[in-house]
C-alpha positions as a printed NumPy array, in Angstrom:
array([[ 13.749, -42.517,  16.453],
       [ 17.196, -43.787,  17.396],
       [ 19.664, -41.505,  19.093],
       [ 22.479, -40.149,  16.906],
       [ 25.643, -42.176,  16.7  ],
       [ 27.742, -39.212,  15.586],
       [ 27.206, -35.486,  15.45 ],
       [ 28.023, -32.882,  12.823],
       [ 26.458, -30.2  ,  15.051],
       [ 25.825, -26.924,  13.331],
       [ 27.151, -25.085,  16.398],
       [ 30.631, -26.478,  15.755],
       [ 33.037, -24.44 ,  13.593],
       [ 32.859, -25.27 ,   9.899],
       [ 35.879, -26.9  ,   8.342],
       [ 37.751, -24.923,   5.702],
       [ 36.479, -27.26 ,   3.004],
       [ 32.867, -26.962,   4.193],
       [ 33.097, -23.203,   4.496],
       [ 34.482, -23.027,   0.974],
       [ 31.657, -25.195,  -0.323],
       [ 29.034, -22.971,   1.27 ],
       [ 30.736, -19.872,  -0.081],
       [ 30.904, -21.391,  -3.552],
       [ 27.207, -22.293,  -3.433],
       [ 26.304, -18.754,  -2.421],
       [ 28.443, -17.145,  -5.093],
       [ 27.153, -19.519,  -7.749],
       [ 23.551, -18.824,  -6.753],
       [ 24.233, -15.164,  -7.362],
       [ 25.524, -15.925, -10.846],
       [ 29.244, -15.614, -10.146],
       [ 32.117, -18.047, -10.551],
       [ 32.817, -20.379,  -7.643],
       [ 36.313, -20.369,  -6.142],
       [ 38.61 , -23.278,  -6.816],
       [ 38.498, -26.037,  -4.205],
       [ 41.446, -25.382,  -1.924],
       [ 41.547, -28.953,  -0.692],
       [ 42.513, -30.251,  -4.122],
       [ 40.754, -32.297,  -6.787],
       [ 40.245, -35.305,  -4.511],
       [ 38.415, -33.413,  -1.744],
       [ 35.016, -34.914,  -2.576],
       [ 36.439, -38.444,  -2.758],
       [ 37.949, -37.87 ,   0.662],
       [ 34.546, -36.729,   1.926],
       [ 32.943, -40.003,   0.869],
       [ 35.794, -41.933,   2.518],
       [ 35.437, -39.94 ,   5.742],
       [ 31.643, -40.338,   5.819],
       [ 31.953, -44.073,   5.228],
       [ 34.445, -44.405,   8.077],
       [ 32.498, -42.148,  10.458],
       [ 29.168, -43.913,  10.045],
       [ 30.417, -47.446,   9.381],
       [ 29.346, -47.884,   5.768],
       [ 31.447, -49.536,   3.03 ],
       [ 32.7  , -46.679,   0.861],
       [ 31.736, -48.489,  -2.34 ],
       [ 28.12 , -48.835,  -1.139],
       [ 27.954, -45.152,  -0.22 ],
       [ 29.365, -44.147,  -3.6  ],
       [ 27.088, -46.563,  -5.471],
       [ 23.895, -45.33 ,  -3.82 ],
       [ 24.933, -41.713,  -4.378],
       [ 25.701, -42.378,  -8.042],
       [ 22.291, -43.888,  -8.687],
       [ 20.568, -40.967,  -7.002],
       [ 22.527, -38.031,  -8.398],
       [ 25.589, -39.198, -10.348],
       [ 27.471, -37.545,  -7.415],
       [ 26.327, -34.064,  -8.514],
       [ 25.335, -31.271,  -6.121],
       [ 22.999, -29.437,  -8.541],
       [ 23.805, -26.176,  -6.768],
       [ 21.626, -27.11 ,  -3.79 ],
       [ 18.47 , -27.222,  -5.932],
       [ 15.979, -30.051,  -5.316],
       [ 15.419, -32.934,  -7.667],
       [ 12.038, -33.452,  -9.3  ],
       [ 11.355, -35.878,  -6.435],
       [ 12.226, -33.273,  -3.75 ],
       [ 15.676, -34.7  ,  -3.079],
       [ 18.758, -32.603,  -2.257],
       [ 22.454, -33.07 ,  -2.844],
       [ 24.6  , -36.023,  -3.853],
       [ 22.682, -38.371,  -1.519],
       [ 19.209, -37.15 ,  -2.589],
       [ 17.948, -36.414,   0.915],
       [ 14.239, -35.771,   0.442],
       [ 12.001, -33.01 ,   1.778],
       [  8.407, -33.169,   0.508],
       [  7.697, -29.612,   1.632],
       [  9.619, -28.331,  -1.392],
       [  6.946, -29.753,  -3.65 ],
       [  4.572, -27.049,  -2.42 ],
       [  6.374, -24.64 ,  -4.754],
       [  5.81 , -26.886,  -7.751],
       [  2.925, -24.84 ,  -9.138],
       [  5.394, -22.04 ,  -9.899],
       [  6.918, -22.581, -13.324],
       [  4.387, -25.212, -14.373],
       [  4.522, -26.121, -18.061],
       [  0.824, -25.315, -18.56 ],
       [  1.046, -21.646, -17.62 ],
       [  0.003, -18.941, -20.052],
       [  2.595, -18.38 , -22.693],
       [  4.092, -21.823, -22.331],
       [  1.051, -24.013, -22.729],
       [ -2.376, -23.092, -21.411],
       [ -3.601, -26.523, -20.443],
       [ -4.386, -27.2  , -24.081],
       [ -6.212, -30.182, -25.513],
       [ -4.247, -33.313, -24.769],
       [ -6.063, -35.159, -27.557],
       [ -5.359, -32.485, -30.161],
       [ -8.249, -33.704, -32.298],
       [-10.509, -31.2  , -34.082],
       [-13.166, -33.884, -34.496],
       [-14.322, -33.599, -30.852],
       [-14.571, -31.128, -28.006],
       [-11.265, -30.328, -26.263],
       [-10.24 , -32.396, -23.246],
       [ -8.369, -29.762, -21.221],
       [ -5.619, -30.633, -18.779],
       [ -6.307, -29.269, -15.321],
       [ -3.709, -28.407, -12.681],
       [ -2.789, -30.712,  -9.846],
       [ -1.143, -29.291,  -6.755],
       [ -1.392, -31.773,  -3.893],
       [  1.772, -32.388,  -1.891],
       [  2.562, -35.985,  -0.848],
       [  4.039, -36.963,   2.474],
       [  5.554, -40.004,   4.184],
       [  8.94 , -41.228,   5.46 ],
       [ 10.336, -41.776,   1.97 ],
       [  9.829, -38.082,   1.231],
       [ 11.233, -36.853,   4.553],
       [ 14.666, -38.452,   4.73 ],
       [ 16.368, -35.091,   5.107],
       [ 14.654, -34.658,   8.462],
       [ 15.751, -38.133,   9.565],
       [ 19.322, -37.378,   8.486],
       [ 19.187, -34.149,  10.523],
       [ 18.155, -36.118,  13.594],
       [ 20.859, -38.736,  13.097],
       [ 23.704, -36.299,  12.496],
       [ 22.651, -33.232,  14.473],
       [ 23.112, -31.134,  11.342],
       [ 20.636, -28.458,  10.389],
       [ 18.299, -29.035,   7.441],
       [ 19.564, -26.004,   5.51 ],
       [ 23.138, -27.254,   5.785],
       [ 22.145, -30.729,   4.642],
       [ 20.559, -29.149,   1.549],
       [ 23.452, -26.871,   0.569],
       [ 26.68 , -28.382,   1.915],
       [ 27.752, -31.436,  -0.114],
       [ 29.959, -32.78 ,   2.698],
       [ 27.136, -32.59 ,   5.218],
       [ 24.74 , -34.141,   2.704],
       [ 27.079, -37.09 ,   2.121],
       [ 27.433, -37.618,   5.867],
       [ 23.643, -37.445,   6.195],
       [ 23.191, -40.11 ,   3.543],
       [ 25.827, -42.327,   5.163],
       [ 24.059, -41.97 ,   8.511],
       [ 20.79 , -43.032,   6.911],
       [ 22.357, -46.088,   5.303],
       [ 23.942, -47.069,   8.607],
       [ 20.613, -46.683,  10.431],
       [ 18.854, -48.81 ,   7.809],
       [ 21.534, -51.484,   8.188],
       [ 21.127, -51.474,  11.975],
       [ 17.357, -51.736,  11.645],
       [ 17.813, -54.8  ,   9.428],
       [ 20.298, -56.35 ,  11.864],
       [ 23.059, -56.495,   9.277],
       [ 26.817, -56.306,   9.791],
       [ 28.179, -52.783,  10.129],
       [ 31.468, -51.032,   9.685],
       [ 33.316, -49.439,   6.817],
       [ 35.186, -52.725,   6.32 ],
       [ 32.084, -54.921,   6.262],
       [ 31.164, -56.923,   3.214],
       [ 29.317, -54.712,   0.662],
       [ 27.301, -57.772,  -0.406],
       [ 25.575, -57.783,   2.981],
       [ 24.202, -54.245,   2.57 ],
       [ 21.574, -55.163,  -0.005],
       [ 18.676, -54.594,   2.387],
       [ 19.852, -51.138,   3.491],
       [ 20.445, -50.117,  -0.121],
       [ 16.966, -51.319,  -1.083],
       [ 15.397, -49.381,   1.773],
       [ 17.275, -46.22 ,   0.76 ],
       [ 15.157, -46.199,  -2.404],
       [ 12.095, -45.247,  -0.347],
       [ 10.064, -47.846,  -2.239],
       [  7.144, -49.452,  -0.458],
       [  7.219, -52.793,  -2.253],
       [  9.825, -55.527,  -2.499],
       [  9.953, -55.384,  -6.283],
       [ 10.609, -51.652,  -6.515],
       [ 13.157, -51.711,  -3.693],
       [ 14.949, -54.671,  -5.255],
       [ 15.072, -53.027,  -8.669],
       [ 16.793, -49.971,  -7.16 ],
       [ 19.253, -52.132,  -5.192],
       [ 20.012, -54.271,  -8.247],
       [ 20.892, -51.151, -10.226],
       [ 23.193, -49.96 ,  -7.421],
       [ 24.991, -53.315,  -7.339],
       [ 25.275, -53.344, -11.107],
       [ 27.045, -49.983, -10.752],
       [ 29.341, -51.473,  -8.093],
       [ 30.251, -54.337, -10.404],
       [ 30.878, -52.091, -13.397],
       [ 32.514, -49.233, -11.537],
       [ 32.127, -45.577, -12.477],
       [ 34.222, -42.448, -12.88 ],
       [ 33.208, -38.9  , -13.714],
       [ 33.778, -35.29 , -12.746],
       [ 30.909, -33.799, -10.761],
       [ 29.025, -30.675, -11.746],
       [ 31.117, -28.681,  -9.269],
       [ 34.437, -29.96 , -10.585],
       [ 35.403, -32.949,  -8.415],
       [ 36.738, -36.109, -10.134],
       [ 35.365, -39.21 ,  -8.43 ],
       [ 36.037, -42.892,  -8.973],
       [ 34.192, -46.039,  -7.91 ],
       [ 36.473, -49.022,  -8.61 ],
       [ 34.788, -51.954, -10.324],
       [ 34.035, -55.083,  -8.31 ],
       [ 33.102, -57.479, -11.113],
       [ 32.565, -60.506,  -8.832],
       [ 30.387, -58.783,  -6.267],
       [ 27.085, -60.626,  -5.74 ],
       [ 24.734, -59.135,  -3.155],
       [ 23.   , -61.25 ,  -0.542],
       [ 19.46 , -60.489,  -1.633],
       [ 17.864, -62.281,   1.323],
       [ 18.454, -59.136,   3.415],
       [ 15.504, -57.663,   1.531],
       [ 13.167, -59.942,   3.492],
       [ 13.983, -58.106,   6.742],
       [ 12.614, -54.756,   5.574],
       [  8.957, -55.608,   6.108],
       [  7.913, -54.206,   2.727],
       [  4.747, -55.178,   0.897],
       [  5.222, -58.113,  -1.416],
       [  5.029, -57.171,  -5.058],
       [  2.169, -59.102,  -6.649],
       [  2.884, -61.225,  -9.727],
       [  2.955, -59.278, -12.96 ],
       [ -0.385, -59.414, -14.749],
       [ -0.586, -60.858, -18.191],
       [ -0.019, -58.248, -20.831],
       [  2.153, -55.908, -18.739],
       [  4.609, -54.411, -21.207],
       [  7.802, -53.757, -19.26 ],
       [ 11.401, -55.013, -19.143],
       [ 12.046, -57.842, -16.707],
       [ 14.723, -55.866, -14.844],
       [ 12.529, -52.81 , -14.193],
       [ 10.028, -52.595, -11.348],
       [  6.6  , -52.275, -12.987],
       [  2.944, -52.479, -12.055],
       [ -0.387, -52.201, -13.846],
       [ -2.433, -49.156, -12.812],
       [ -5.109, -49.092, -15.521],
       [ -6.511, -45.933, -17.04 ],
       [-10.295, -46.356, -17.406],
       [-12.03 , -46.713, -20.73 ],
       [-15.536, -45.746, -19.648],
       [-18.564, -43.876, -20.857],
       [-18.969, -40.697, -18.77 ],
       [-22.277, -39.32 , -20.09 ],
       [-25.269, -40.102, -22.275],
       [-23.67 , -39.203, -25.598],
       [-21.604, -41.606, -27.671],
       [-18.724, -39.135, -27.458],
       [-18.908, -38.82 , -23.659],
       [-16.169, -41.201, -22.636],
       [-12.62 , -41.347, -21.385],
       [ -9.823, -41.425, -21.053],
       [ -8.177, -43.02 , -24.112],
       [ -9.096, -44.782, -27.35 ],
       [ -8.868, -48.441, -28.243],
       [ -6.921, -49.62 , -31.271],
       [ -4.781, -52.489, -32.501],
       [ -1.388, -50.919, -33.02 ],
       [  1.005, -51.591, -34.669],
       [ -1.052, -53.928, -36.85 ],
       [ -3.628, -51.186, -37.487],
       [ -1.168, -48.274, -37.564],
       [  2.585, -48.06 , -37.142],
       [  3.872, -46.473, -33.936],
       [  6.531, -43.908, -34.904],
       [  7.335, -42.023, -31.704],
       [  8.013, -42.314, -27.986],
       [  7.19 , -39.024, -26.288],
       [  9.015, -37.995, -23.105],
       [  6.955, -35.89 , -20.669],
       [  7.23 , -34.761, -17.093],
       [  4.237, -34.874, -14.775],
       [  4.202, -31.408, -13.146],
       [  2.738, -33.255, -10.139],
       [  3.799, -35.878,  -7.648],
       [  3.79 , -39.553,  -8.588],
       [  0.771, -40.306,  -6.374],
       [ -1.183, -37.366,  -7.73 ],
       [ -0.319, -38.392, -11.291],
       [ -1.699, -41.89 , -10.682],
       [ -4.901, -40.421,  -9.223],
       [ -5.341, -38.311, -12.348],
       [ -4.801, -41.068, -14.877],
       [ -7.419, -43.199, -13.104],
       [-10.041, -40.502, -13.67 ],
       [-12.195, -41.256, -16.767],
       [-12.954, -37.537, -17.188],
       [ -9.244, -36.694, -17.411],
       [ -6.605, -37.575, -20.017],
       [ -4.084, -40.4  , -20.229],
       [ -0.605, -41.604, -21.104],
       [  0.915, -45.053, -21.303],
       [  3.453, -45.041, -18.452],
       [  4.396, -43.045, -15.331],
       [  7.892, -43.242, -13.812],
       [  8.66 , -42.427, -10.18 ],
       [ 11.577, -40.14 ,  -9.465],
       [ 13.135, -41.619,  -6.334],
       [ 13.61 , -45.167,  -7.555],
       [ 12.517, -45.352, -11.217],
       [  9.483, -47.525, -10.502],
       [  7.089, -47.726, -13.472],
       [  3.299, -47.883, -13.684],
       [  1.671, -48.798, -17.006],
       [ -1.8  , -47.401, -17.608],
       [ -2.664, -47.943, -21.265],
       [ -1.668, -50.84 , -23.534],
       [  0.712, -49.769, -26.266],
       [ -1.792, -51.087, -28.81 ],
       [ -4.224, -48.345, -27.679],
       [ -4.066, -44.588, -28.141],
       [ -3.532, -42.413, -25.073],
       [ -4.407, -38.706, -24.947],
       [ -1.117, -37.055, -23.989],
       [  0.712, -35.081, -26.693],
       [ -1.775, -32.389, -27.711],
       [ -1.618, -33.473, -31.341],
       [ -3.918, -36.291, -32.456],
       [ -1.678, -37.335, -35.326],
       [  1.217, -37.809, -32.887],
       [ -1.017, -39.436, -30.256],
       [ -2.237, -42.008, -32.769],
       [  1.364, -42.904, -33.622],
       [  3.133, -42.701, -30.261],
       [  3.653, -44.059, -26.77 ],
       [  3.701, -41.484, -23.957],
       [  5.984, -41.682, -20.895],
       [  5.359, -39.325, -17.966],
       [  8.309, -38.781, -15.595],
       [  7.617, -37.527, -12.086],
       [  8.923, -34.008, -11.945],
       [  8.714, -30.353, -12.753],
       [ 10.362, -28.839, -15.799],
       [ 11.35 , -25.648, -14.037],
       [ 10.772, -25.846, -10.287],
       [ 13.748, -24.041,  -8.765],
       [ 16.051, -25.559, -11.371],
       [ 14.953, -29.076, -10.451],
       [ 16.872, -32.096, -11.753],
       [ 15.93 , -35.613, -12.788],
       [ 17.344, -38.554, -10.809],
       [ 19.685, -41.129, -12.228],
       [ 17.383, -43.913, -11.021],
       [ 14.551, -42.528, -13.151],
       [ 16.822, -41.891, -16.167],
       [ 18.026, -45.511, -16.064],
       [ 14.592, -47.065, -15.679],
       [ 13.254, -44.841, -18.45 ],
       [ 16.079, -45.769, -20.787],
       [ 15.493, -49.488, -20.184],
       [ 11.79 , -49.045, -20.85 ],
       [ 12.361, -47.05 , -24.034],
       [ 14.901, -49.589, -25.346],
       [ 12.415, -52.362, -24.67 ],
       [  9.604, -50.513, -26.464],
       [ 11.813, -49.472, -29.358],
       [ 12.809, -53.089, -30.028],
       [  9.24 , -54.407, -29.765],
       [  7.772, -51.641, -31.911],
       [ 10.667, -51.092, -34.345],
       [ 11.128, -47.441, -33.376],
       [ 14.527, -45.935, -34.249],
       [ 16.577, -44.695, -31.291],
       [ 17.18 , -41.175, -32.554],
       [ 15.885, -37.703, -31.783],
       [ 13.495, -37.784, -34.738],
       [ 11.539, -40.57 , -33.031],
       [ 12.424, -40.315, -29.322],
       [ 11.065, -36.838, -28.746],
       [ 10.082, -34.58 , -25.899],
       [  6.6  , -33.185, -25.515],
       [  8.334, -29.898, -26.375],
       [  9.166, -31.326, -29.804],
       [  5.55 , -32.118, -30.723],
       [  4.193, -29.538, -33.198],
       [  1.   , -27.532, -32.824],
       [ -1.815, -28.827, -34.992],
       [ -2.957, -25.529, -36.515],
       [ -1.718, -21.925, -36.055],
       [ -4.029, -21.239, -33.131],
       [ -2.683, -24.161, -31.048],
       [  1.049, -23.513, -31.47 ],
       [  1.412, -21.178, -28.517],
       [ -0.496, -23.507, -26.194],
       [  1.689, -26.572, -26.756],
       [  3.556, -27.799, -23.709],
       [  7.326, -27.515, -23.31 ],
       [  8.191, -30.387, -20.958],
       [ 10.536, -32.042, -20.137],
       [ 12.377, -28.77 , -20.744],
       [ 16.031, -27.765, -21.094],
       [ 17.058, -29.48 , -17.846],
       [ 16.396, -32.94 , -19.283],
       [ 19.841, -34.34 , -20.13 ],
       [ 19.267, -35.786, -23.606],
       [ 22.915, -36.671, -24.182],
       [ 23.165, -38.74 , -21.001],
       [ 19.778, -40.277, -21.721],
       [ 20.891, -41.47 , -25.148],
       [ 24.098, -42.837, -23.636],
       [ 21.867, -44.939, -21.356],
       [ 19.839, -45.949, -24.415],
       [ 23.088, -47.291, -25.9  ],
       [ 22.564, -44.879, -28.774],
       [ 25.045, -42.081, -28.113],
       [ 25.277, -39.045, -30.385],
       [ 28.117, -40.377, -32.535],
       [ 28.425, -38.766, -35.946],
       [ 30.691, -39.214, -38.975],
       [ 30.455, -35.782, -40.536],
       [ 32.928, -33.018, -41.287],
       [ 32.597, -29.28 , -41.703],
       [ 31.6  , -29.916, -45.338],
       [ 28.911, -32.559, -44.782],
       [ 26.258, -29.965, -44.164],
       [ 24.582, -30.996, -40.902],
       [ 25.25 , -30.477, -37.209],
       [ 23.956, -32.527, -34.285],
       [ 23.576, -30.359, -31.206],
       [ 25.538, -31.653, -28.205],
       [ 26.759, -28.808, -26.   ],
       [ 27.725, -30.802, -22.94 ],
       [ 25.351, -30.592, -20.022],
       [ 27.055, -29.722, -16.74 ],
       [ 29.059, -26.772, -18.011],
       [ 26.293, -25.413, -20.235],
       [ 24.653, -23.043, -17.742],
       [ 22.307, -20.666, -19.491],
       [ 20.731, -17.611, -17.79 ],
       [ 17.136, -18.769, -17.797],
       [ 14.481, -16.923, -15.804],
       [ 11.108, -17.753, -14.326],
       [ 11.811, -21.054, -12.552],
       [ 10.149, -19.833,  -9.354],
       [  7.082, -18.276, -10.943],
       [  8.28 , -14.696, -11.486],
       [  9.115, -14.277, -15.186],
       [ 12.26 , -12.156, -14.77 ],
       [ 13.723, -13.842, -11.7  ],
       [ 16.952, -15.713, -12.58 ],
       [ 16.803, -19.476, -12.308],
       [ 19.413, -21.19 , -10.112],
       [ 22.567, -22.094, -12.068],
       [ 21.982, -25.432, -13.726],
       [ 23.287, -27.537, -16.594],
       [ 21.171, -27.487, -19.738],
       [ 20.887, -29.506, -22.928],
       [ 20.155, -26.627, -25.321],
       [ 21.966, -23.914, -27.249],
       [ 20.648, -20.427, -27.978],
       [ 20.073, -19.255, -31.538],
       [ 20.682, -15.606, -32.452],
       [ 20.009, -13.438, -35.471],
       [ 23.74 , -12.765, -36.065],
       [ 27.074, -14.322, -35.056],
       [ 27.41 , -12.288, -31.861],
       [ 26.551, -12.788, -28.22 ],
       [ 24.894,  -9.349, -28.322],
       [ 22.587, -10.164, -31.21 ],
       [ 18.886, -10.7  , -30.434],
       [ 17.493, -14.193, -30.176],
       [ 15.437, -15.463, -33.103],
       [ 11.711, -14.789, -33.292],
       [  9.241, -17.675, -33.224],
       [  6.052, -16.266, -34.845],
       [  4.002, -19.004, -33.228],
       [  5.083, -18.051, -29.701],
       [  5.583, -14.313, -30.399],
       [  3.067, -13.318, -33.074],
       [  4.001,  -9.666, -32.646],
       [  7.509, -10.337, -33.936],
       [  9.315,  -9.953, -30.622],
       [ 12.538, -11.923, -30.114],
       [ 12.448, -15.023, -27.973],
       [ 13.186, -14.508, -24.293],
       [ 15.246, -16.311, -21.678],
       [ 12.122, -17.371, -19.788],
       [ 12.45 , -21.079, -19.079],
       [  9.219, -21.869, -20.982],
       [ 10.209, -19.965, -24.138],
       [ 11.944, -22.4  , -26.478],
       [ 11.483, -20.204, -29.563],
       [ 15.236, -19.855, -30.17 ],
       [ 16.702, -23.07 , -28.801],
       [ 18.115, -26.221, -30.33 ],
       [ 18.376, -29.259, -28.063],
       [ 20.959, -32.005, -27.73 ],
       [ 20.583, -34.736, -30.343],
       [ 18.571, -32.609, -32.743],
       [ 20.197, -32.35 , -36.173],
       [ 19.974, -29.208, -38.321],
       [ 21.138, -28.138, -41.759],
       [ 24.093, -25.759, -41.717],
       [ 23.242, -22.275, -43.048],
       [ 26.603, -20.558, -42.591],
       [ 29.808, -20.263, -40.568],
       [ 31.664, -17.22 , -39.309],
       [ 34.556, -17.441, -36.875],
       [ 33.452, -19.384, -33.791],
       [ 29.825, -19.238, -34.842],
       [ 27.703, -21.678, -36.842],
       [ 24.292, -20.935, -38.376],
       [ 21.504, -23.444, -38.955],
       [ 18.144, -23.173, -40.729],
       [ 15.485, -22.763, -38.053],
       [ 11.841, -21.681, -38.431],
       [ 12.558, -20.051, -41.795],
       [ 15.567, -18.091, -40.47 ],
       [ 19.299, -18.392, -39.974],
       [ 19.977, -19.073, -36.34 ],
       [ 23.532, -18.566, -35.068],
       [ 25.01 , -20.39 , -32.085],
       [ 28.443, -20.216, -30.518],
       [ 30.414, -23.264, -31.64 ],
       [ 34.142, -22.698, -31.123],
       [ 36.409, -25.567, -32.29 ],
       [ 38.081, -25.763, -28.891],
       [ 34.74 , -26.262, -27.105],
       [ 32.18 , -27.27 , -29.749],
       [ 28.498, -27.169, -28.982],
       [ 27.63 , -29.491, -31.876],
       [ 29.046, -32.339, -33.908],
       [ 29.387, -32.325, -37.684],
       [ 26.933, -34.759, -39.164],
       [ 25.687, -36.088, -42.468],
       [ 22.397, -37.269, -43.893],
       [ 19.581, -36.06 , -46.118],
       [ 17.982, -32.631, -46.344],
       [ 14.694, -31.346, -47.692],
       [ 14.392, -28.19 , -49.819],
       [ 11.603, -26.725, -51.973],
       [ 11.427, -27.973, -55.533],
       [ 12.928, -25.666, -58.178],
       [ 10.608, -22.855, -59.164],
       [  8.796, -22.671, -55.817],
       [  9.479, -19.548, -53.771],
       [  8.121, -21.113, -50.579],
       [  6.113, -24.139, -49.43 ],
       [  3.718, -24.71 , -46.505],
       [  4.712, -26.436, -43.27 ],
       [  2.241, -28.576, -41.298],
       [  1.815, -29.788, -37.748],
       [  0.195, -33.082, -38.709],
       [  0.37 , -35.422, -41.665],
       [ -3.265, -35.99 , -42.534],
       [ -4.512, -37.465, -45.832],
       [ -6.103, -35.429, -48.614],
       [ -9.859, -34.78 , -48.611],
       [-10.582, -37.389, -51.296],
       [ -9.368, -40.173, -48.98 ],
       [-12.221, -39.78 , -46.476],
       [-15.173, -42.148, -46.868],
       [-18.72 , -40.854, -46.92 ],
       [-19.997, -39.843, -43.5  ],
       [-16.564, -39.076, -42.061],
       [-15.784, -35.36 , -41.768],
       [-12.645, -34.272, -43.575],
       [ -9.855, -33.163, -41.256],
       [ -8.269, -30.003, -42.63 ],
       [ -4.576, -29.94 , -43.467],
       [ -3.888, -26.389, -42.358],
       [ -0.443, -24.772, -42.849],
       [  1.255, -23.376, -39.752],
       [  2.431, -19.76 , -39.555],
       [  5.995, -20.491, -40.665],
       [  7.777, -19.897, -43.983],
       [  9.908, -22.524, -45.701],
       [ 11.486, -20.515, -48.474],
       [ 13.533, -21.505, -51.512],
       [ 17.19 , -21.977, -50.665],
       [ 16.521, -23.196, -47.135],
       [ 17.337, -26.754, -46.07 ],
       [ 15.965, -28.831, -43.19 ],
       [ 17.037, -32.238, -41.977],
       [ 14.895, -35.155, -43.118],
       [ 13.576, -37.198, -40.206],
       [ 11.661, -39.709, -42.303],
       [  8.891, -40.123, -44.843],
       [  5.432, -40.852, -43.453],
       [  2.077, -41.615, -45.104],
       [ -0.887, -39.301, -44.762],
       [ -3.023, -40.976, -42.078],
       [ -5.904, -40.161, -39.771],
       [ -7.109, -42.565, -37.085],
       [-10.812, -42.053, -36.689],
       [-11.982, -42.629, -33.1  ],
       [-14.702, -40.322, -31.748],
       [-17.206, -42.518, -29.938],
       [-17.292, -45.043, -27.12 ],
       [-16.941, -48.61 , -28.396],
       [-16.246, -47.33 , -31.906],
       [-19.878, -46.943, -32.906],
       [-19.489, -43.723, -34.946],
       [-19.141, -43.547, -38.721],
       [-15.714, -44.823, -39.72 ],
       [-14.549, -45.232, -36.114],
       [-11.604, -47.471, -35.306],
       [-10.263, -47.237, -38.847],
       [ -7.133, -45.619, -40.219],
       [ -7.932, -43.382, -43.19 ],
       [ -5.026, -43.363, -45.622],
       [ -4.589, -41.272, -48.743],
       [ -2.083, -40.876, -51.514],
       [ -0.313, -37.911, -49.905],
       [  3.031, -38.548, -48.293],
       [  4.952, -36.224, -46.029],
       [  8.564, -35.572, -45.109],
       [  9.174, -35.045, -41.405],
       [ 11.684, -32.224, -40.875],
       [ 13.527, -30.67 , -37.943],
       [ 12.073, -27.266, -38.652],
       [ 12.583, -25.592, -35.277],
       [ 12.626, -26.866, -31.742],
       [  9.644, -28.973, -32.786],
       [  9.426, -31.441, -35.684],
       [  7.038, -30.558, -38.502],
       [  5.885, -31.938, -41.845],
       [  5.965, -30.899, -45.494],
       [  4.146, -32.42 , -48.436],
       [  6.558, -34.713, -50.274],
       [  5.267, -33.372, -53.602],
       [  6.537, -29.887, -52.632],
       [ 10.154, -30.799, -51.957],
       [ 13.213, -32.512, -53.212],
       [ 15.414, -34.654, -50.999],
       [ 19.158, -34.165, -51.38 ],
       [ 22.385, -35.272, -49.742],
       [ 23.39 , -32.823, -47.038],
       [ 26.864, -32.084, -48.405],
       [ 27.622, -28.416, -48.862],
       [ 28.976, -27.211, -52.222],
       [ 32.742, -26.943, -52.432],
       [ 34.124, -23.493, -51.615],
       [ 35.484, -21.417, -54.518],
       [ 39.126, -21.937, -55.385],
       [ 41.457, -19.794, -53.374],
       [ 38.966, -19.256, -50.556]])
């Protein structure tokens, strides 16, 4: 290790700004309001300038790297899903040891479940994975501590110290590469140091990260951080990095992309195949996915967003196991690198609902939905958005929240599986920002009379009092932005939360436990308006009116318009389903009929739910290795059609013959009202 160039020794007195930051973090962690920054609104910008000058890094490079890691946010000192802390994402792999607490497959929030979700064969249960990775890329916080002389705890919790630590790392990487140094040096010559900061082990992954940083430098950026500091990175539209500096890092050369790899050209991708192998003597003893010919054989309707609940390396080990389950892609947190495992033409076992599996592509993102309030990196968000845009164009999938869904939006198949469905990526996934990156922002054209609302509460300031992020159900989670709103039984903050009979069959209200989404509506989801009173708006949700706080001065939703589904006249209620299977008469001889079983919810007359699309009744039959079973590798289609509806937090289906589809507009109010 090199000796430190500068020291921010922890034995030295803290500056007033640093002391205030530490005090604010402490108060915020206890659930209170942080004091206003005494140094003024530009204190954080000045910190970046000072760190750049102290360690000899161009300020624009320091800001650009920090933006791609964290969007300049502090996240209250909580680690990212890749074990990174603070605005500079200084990593500490030891924090991953706590990942098992708050896993999304714990009892009450998903019990492992059957990732295939297919009644036609024995369950394939997801097992836990708890190994903790190591290596220099996951220990940069320790290296920053050595370079700066600052204690690890301070680097985690003090934004100023964290920024200095990141600047020191960048400067060390630049020295190691033999590049020019100094705050006034040419940003174009820092490409190698920026690439190394990604922690990637291959030239392709490191270059993809650096290219995204330099794209940010060219475009510029401006935003207010999660702790209230406005920051600006001026655009440098003519900046072209000297990419030859990458050659001095000594990284492994990325092999040529194999034929058939389905990935955007500007995203770092590799092929890590999931095995299609027979695992026992029986025709049904095989793993870990099914072959098909989509979309020619069956249209792909959905892209499902997951998180891994394990490290990237562990996740890759699991998907290579033929006795395990599968998904199409895994994305790495630190740099957004992508591994593809299953061709999109084939069916992976990932969503816990066979109907959805047969019609979807699954993306696993390295991370933990609840670990200590963990957050997802900007590098991973951007790579994921590029991949989803690419897939959506190739497969003709609409970029909306009816088709780009979380695992937590996938319905249970039958009443007994509802409670065991997973809830990742959870309320800490920033759907609004993600759809901005998809170039499909939540822009609506509605008014208060058009009858629909699209949830969009704002992320950073929407800090809900969740519990259970560290494994103990009633322990408060660290303060954290969230993408959901809470739904109550009446227009009052004191009213109980709604009851989800699938999650709480005894009729108890939903709780604030992080895994309990029984009374939550997420950003981008669109619901039918069921009433308004003062600053409160009600929507139809799981057969009930759910009220959320929606003041005009700080709205949590946008007025929207579209089509709604309601029971046909004369019907008091209609069934709701978790899968859109064909009627019994559609099945050929020798193929067991798959039951279309109503879920435990009530869709009563007078209620309205947003239409997400009309889909045919389909069942993809695939139960044996090599498709040797009766009817295997065929799509069974019937005459029944279904309407997909936003029925609760999860999408569900109703028989098209049971409903009428209407414009969402509300009736005009009585004269004089």
